[in-house]
N, C-alpha and C positions, 0 to 999 in steps of 0.2 A: 029712821027712813028705811023704806023697803028697798029702794034701789040707791045705794051709795056708790060713789066712784072708787074703784080700787086704785090704791096707790101703786105706782109702778115698783116692781120688784127689783131691788138693787142687788146685783151679784156681790157676794162677799168674798169671791175667790181672789187671791193675791196674784198680781201679774208677775211672772217670772221671766226675766230676760235670759234667754239661752244664747250663750256666745256662739258665734259662727265658727265653723272649722277653720283653723288658721291655714293660710297658704304657705306651704313649705318654702317657696322661693322668696316670699316676702320676709319670712322669719330669718332666712339666711342673710339677706341683705341687711336686715335690721341688726343682726348679730355682728356683722362685719363693721357696720357703722359704729356700733356701740363699743367694739373693741378698739377701733381707731381713736375714738374720743376719750376712752378711759385711760388715764395715766398708768405708765408701767410701774407696777407696785412690787415686781419680783426683785428681790435683793439677793446678792451672793452671800451664801452662808459660809462660815468658817470651814465646813467640810468640803465645799466646792473649791475653795482656794487651796486647801491642802492637796486635793486630788490633782489640781493643775500643776502645783509645784512638784508632786511626786512623778508625774509624767515627764516633766522637764529633766528631773534628776535621773530618771531611768534612761532617758535618751542620751544624756551626757555620759552616763556610766557605760552604756553600750558602745559608744564611740571610743571611750578610754580603754575598755577591755579589748576592742578590736585592734587598737594601736599596740597595746601590750602584747597581744597574741602575735601580731606581725613582727614585732621586735624580737620575740622569743624564737620565732621561726628563722628570722634572718641571722640571729646569733648562732643557732644550731647549725645552719647551713654553712656559715663562714668561719666558725671557730675551729681551732686545731687543738688536739689534746693527745696525750700518749706519746710514746717513742715513735719516731719515724721508722717505717719498714724499708728495707733495702732489697731491691730487685736487680738481679744480674742480667744484663742483656747478653744473650749467648753469642759468641763468635769463636774463631779459631785460636784465640789467645787467652782463654779463660783460666788456664793454669797460672797465668801471671798474677791473678787476683789473690788478695788476702781473704781471711775469714770474713764473711759479710758482717759479722757482729762488730768487727773493728770499724768498718765504715758507718755502721749504725750508731755506735757510741760517739763517733766524731760529729755526725749530723745532729745527734741529740744535744750534745754540748754546745754546738754552734747556735741552734735554735733557742736554747735556754738562756742565751746571753741578753736577749731583748724581749720585752713584753709584746712588741709589735709582731714577733714571729708566732704569736698565738692566734693570729687571724689570717684567713686566706687572702684578705684584702691588702694586708700590709707586710706579709712575710717576705724576707729578703732572699728570694730564690737565687738570684744572680750571685749574691755574695757567697752563699753556701756552695754553689757550683764552682766559683772561682777559687775559693780557699781550699776546697776539697781536692781538686785536681792539682793544686800546688803542693798540698801536704802529701798526696799520694801520686807520684809521677806515673805510676803504672796505669792510671785511669785516663782514657781518652775523653771520657765524658762522665759528668755527674749532674743529672738534671732532676728537678723536683716536680713531681706530679701531684696535683691536688684533686682527689676524687670528689665529685659533686655530693654524693650521698654518704661520705665517710669523713670523719674528723681527724683521720690519721694520715699525715703526708707520706708519700712514697718517693724514695730516692732511687732513681735508675742509674746504675753504674755499668760502664763498659770498658773492657780492657783495651789498652792501646796496642796497635800492631807492633810486633817485635820483628826486627830485621835479622839480628844475629845475637849470638852469645859471646861475650868478650871475657877472656880470662886474663887476669893480670896478677901481679904479686900480692895485691890487696884483696883479691876475691874474684868471684864470678858474677857477671852482670848481664842483664838483658838490655840491649841497645835498640832504640827505636829507629825508624827510617829517617828521622830528623837528626840523628846522631846523639840524642840525649840519653842519659842513663835512666832507665825506667825502674829497675829494681835490682836488688842483690840477693844472692842465695842466703845471706844472713837473715833477711827479712822474709823471703819467699823461697823456701828450699826447692819447690817444684820447678824453678827456673832451669835447673840442671837437666831435667827430663824433657824439655821442649825440643822437638825435632826441627832444629834450625842450624844454620852454619855456625860452627864453633871456630872462633878466631882467637889466637893468642897474641898478647901484647909484648913486644920485645923492645919497646921504646920508652917505657916508663910513663905511661899516660896517667894523669891524675883523674881518678874515677870516683864519683860519689853520686848517689841517687838524686835525680833532678838536675844534674849538671851536664854540660856538653862534654862528651867523651871523644867523639869523632865528628868530622864535618859531614853534612848530609851527602855531599858528592862522593866522599870516600865510602860511606856506607853503601850507596847504590852501586859503586864500582865493584866492591867486594861481592855483593849479592849477585850482580849480573855476571861477573867473571865465573863464579861457581856454576851458575845456571847454564852458561854457554858451554863450559867444559863438560858438564853432565849431559847436555844435549848431544855432544859429539862422542859420547861413550866413555868419558873419563870420570873417575870419582875422586873428589878432593878429600884426601885422607887427613891432611893437616893444613892449617892456614895460619900465617902469622903476619902481623902488621908492624911496621916501624914508622911511626908518625913523623919522626924527626927527619928521616930521609925520603919520606913519601914512597915507601917501598912495600909491596905486598908479595909475600912468598907463599906459594902453594905447592904442596906435594900431591902428586896424582898417582893413584893405583899403587901406593907404597913403593914407588921407585926410589932408587938411591940418590936421586937429585931433586932439587926444587926448581920451580919456575919463578923468575923474578919479574914482577909487573911494576909499571910506573903509575902510581896513583894520581899523578897530576894530569893524566889524560882524561878526556871527557867520557870515553867509553872503552871498555876492554876488548871490544869486538876486533879492532885492528890488531892488537897485540896477540889475541888468541889465534887470529889468522896466521900471523907470523910464526907462532908456536907450532901450529899444525903443519905448515910447510917445512919447518925445520925438522920436526919429528919424522916426517916422510923421507926427507933426504938422509937423515941419520940412519934410519932403518935400511934404506937402500945401500948405504955405505957400511952397514953392519957395525955401527958405532953407538954406544950407549954412554952418555955422560955419567960421571960419578959424583959431581957436586951440584951443578946448576945449568940451567938454560936461561939466558938473560935476554928478554925481549923489550927492555925498557926504552931502547932507542927505536924510533919509528922506522919500520921497514927493515930492521936489522936484527940479527940474533947472534949471541955469543954463548959458547958452552965450554964446560970444563969437566 
């Protein structure tokens, strides 16, 4: 046939489906939904468990080390070690004191008797002070000082005030204002050189360090009588006491006579007044006693 119908041409090209560009927001939502629906499949590994235990151990170790450190600091601050040092508190009676090494040795022996004395928290400071002043009557005070930044205790010692020096047949002694014997020249030779009233004993007083030698009133009477006489221009060249008869004999300006005072009186002021009036009258009469002037009776004077 000249004119035949042409068969339609069928394209042999393969259809390709091109995916559309994904929407980021949709993908994020889908991912979140997917993760919520997906079961948790992460398991703890042995390494992760070991790491957790290590952190807990290190935490506990840190606390333990902190406690140990604080304990060591507390121990260092409160512990005591070494011999105690002795510090002399200065006053006018320092000559009465012994070598500080003697007090140091006593304090060291006392503190060494108990393990509790190795700590600032438990040291028996009051006991040391009490026993030390009892052992050494010349001490008015023995106190313990515990420095904050030092482990060595400090013992402060102070000499007791001395009223007079009493000489008896048994020796020479320092007497305090309370009448107690503070020290003897056998223990402390420097007692002799103290510039204090020197009083002799003619009544046989029993004297021993730490014991009562005179009454406190007698001591004050003697000291005040000498002071009043010196204030009036007289110098006491010798002084003797007879405790048995309550008599005080004072020689003034190296005169050939003594003045007899009554120790039972509260104050020597009246008796010294009687003495001054008597001396004035004797001088007027050009009379000088050769043995004594006795003012022991209130308002009266006798002489010989």
